[in-house]
N, C-alpha and C positions, 0 to 999 in steps of 0.2 A: 386430653387437652394438651395444647402446645405449652411451652414455658410461659409465653405471654398470656395465654388464656388462664393458665393456672394461677399466675401472679395476680391477674385481674380478679379472679374469683376469691382468692385469699384476702385481697384488699377489701373487696366488697363484704366478705364475711366479718372481718375484724371491725370495719367501720360500723356495720349494722349492729353487731354485738355491743359495741360501746354505746351506740345511740339507745339501744334497748335498756341498757343499764342506767343511762341518764334519765330516760323517761320513766323508768321504774321507781325513781325517787319520789314520785307522787302517788305511789300505789295505795297509801293509806287514805288518800282522798278519793281515789278511783273505786276502791272496794265497796264502800257503802252505796255509791251511785250505781255500780254494776248490779249489786244485790237488789236494790230498789227497782231498777229498770226491769228486772226479770220477774218481779212479783206478779204482774198483770197476766202474763200468758205463758209462763215457764215453771214447771215443777221445781221445787226447791233443790238446789245442788250446792256443793261446796266449791267456792272460788279459791283455787290454790295459787293462781298467778294472774295478776291484773294486766301485766305486760308480758307478752310471750315472744321470746326469740326462738327461731326455728332450729332446734338442736339437730335436725337431720343434716344440716350443712356440715356438721362435724364428721359425718360418715362419707362425704364426697371425697374422692381421691383424684389424683392427676390422671389416672387411667380411665376415668369415667368420661363419657361423651354426653354433653348436655345439648339436647336437640330442641327443647322448648322450655321457656320460662313461663309457667302458669301463674298468673296474679289473681289471687282470690280477694275476698273482702277483708275480713279480720278474724282472729282466732275465736272459735266457738267453745262450747262446753267441753268437748273431748280434747281439743287442742291445748287447753290451758292446764290439763291435769299433769301433775308432777311426773307420772310414769310415761307420758307421751311428749309433751312440749314440742310438737311438730305441727306443721300446717297441713290442712286438708287430709286429716286422718279420721274424720267423722263420716257421716253418711254421704256428704257431697264427695269426699275423697274416694270413698268406696265405689261410687257411681263412676267417677272419672277413671279409676283403675280398671273397672269392668269394661268401660268403653274401649280402652286401648287393648285390653286382652281379647275382646271379641273381634277387633278389627286389626289383626296382625299385619295386614298389608301396609299399615302406616309405619311399621317397624319402630314402634316407640314403646318402651317399658316405662310405665308411669312412675314406678318407684326407683328407676335407675337412670333414665334419660331425661327426666323432667325435674327442673329446679323450681320449687314452689315459694312464692313470695306473696305478701299481702299488701293491701293499700295502707294499712296501719297495723301495728302489733297490739293495739289496745283491745283487750278481750271484752266481748259481750256475748250473752247466750244467743242472741239473734242480732244480725247486723242493724236492724231497725232500732235497737236499743241505744245505739250510739247517739241518736237524736236526743234522748232523755239525758244521757251523760253530758252532752254538750250544753244543753239548755240549763241544767241544774248545777253544773260544775262551776268552780271559780275560775279566775283568769288563768291560773296555772294549768288547769285541766283543759281549757280551751286552747291554750298555747300548744300543749302536747298533741292534742288531736289534729290541729292544723299543721304543726311542724312535722309530725310523723308522716303525714300524707305527702308533704313536699319532699322530705328526705327519701322516703321510700320510692317515690317517682323518679327522683334524680339518680339514686343508687342503682335502681333496676335498669333504667335506660342506659346508663354507663356500662353496666355489666353486659347487657344485650349487645351493645356495639362492639365490645371486646370479644365476646364469644361468637358473634355472627349468627346467633340462633334466632328462632322465631319467638315471639311473645304472644301468648294467649291471654288476653285481658278479659276475665270472666266476671259477670255481674253487671250486665248491660244497664239495667234500670237505674241503679244508684249512681251511675256515672253521668246521668243527665244533669242539665243545668238546674242549680239550686237544690240538688239532692245531696245525699250524705257525702259522696266522693267527688263533688264538683271541683273542690280544691286540688284533688289528685289529678283529675282530668286536665285541668288548666296547666299544672306544672309539667305533667307528662308530655303534653303537646309541645311545649316550648323546647323540650330536649331534642325534638326531631325537626325543628324549624329549618327548612332548607335541606334536610337530609333525606332525600327521596329514596335512596338505596336502602337505608335501614327502615324507613317508614313502610316499605313494601313488605317487611317481615312482621308487621304488627297486625294482629287479628283481635276482634272483639266478639264475644259470644255471650249468650245468656249463661247464668250460673249453673253449675252442676246440681245444686241443691234442688229438691222437689222435682227432679227430672226435667227442669226447664231447658237445659242444653239439649237433651235428647229429643224432647218434643219439638223444639224449634228447628233442629236439624232435620227431623223426620218430615215436618211440614215443608221445609225448603226442598228436600229431595223429591217429595211427591209432586211439587210444582216443576221440578227440573229433573225428570227421570233419566234424561240422556247423560247426566253427569255422573262420573265415578265419585266415590266417597271423598278422595283427596281434593278433587275439583270442587265439590260442594263445600267442603270446609274452607277452601281458599276464597270462593266467591261470597259465602255467607259471612265469613269473618271480616272481609273487607267491606261488605255492605253495611254491617253494624258499625264498623270503625268509622266509615264516612258519615253515618248518621250521627254518631256521638261527637266526632271531632270536626265536623264540617266548618264550623265557625272559627276554628283555630288553624286548620290546615287547608289553605287554599292553594291549589296548584293548577 
């Protein structure tokens, strides 16, 4: 990274860390909601952190080259464990890592060239559980869920513009109108209003979890066999981007 890029990353990291500390002040309210939300469809597990800051940021150095910012949903069961405290280190992360390893022509090491962010640092075993947390939490819980989406959208967009890298926004379905991350979508779009140069670097895909990204990409490539992998990723990512953001980004 250049001096400017490194300073931008350090500012991003420190701002996000402080926000996570602030949001963590309501952990005592979040914990019972997160436990209750998981009861219906998730085997019992220990919640060690209700709010998760990505400790992997502390390992990034000035010598690293960030080629992609991948934005997942929110920290899951493995991500919130004290011995991990990192994003996309569960099944979805292993699928993403495997994808880049199998496709070396992309020249991306998922664990070295990719900075991973989420739409909120609020943990739930499954992303869908955020609906329960939002519905049953008090005003302070609702405020954190909404504010964290806005702040994450603004911080990530600012970092992308400073680094000049691509953004892979994964988790297509929950970005739709009136879904869990509709607030993130709206705030994210505003950051690129009139900025066509950086908007060109934004791509939206299905999530890595449950192989949805791989299945979607495979189906797209079967319909477009003339395209190389990188071309397919470009077209598919912009196709989904325009589907999700069309009402906010008219050009």
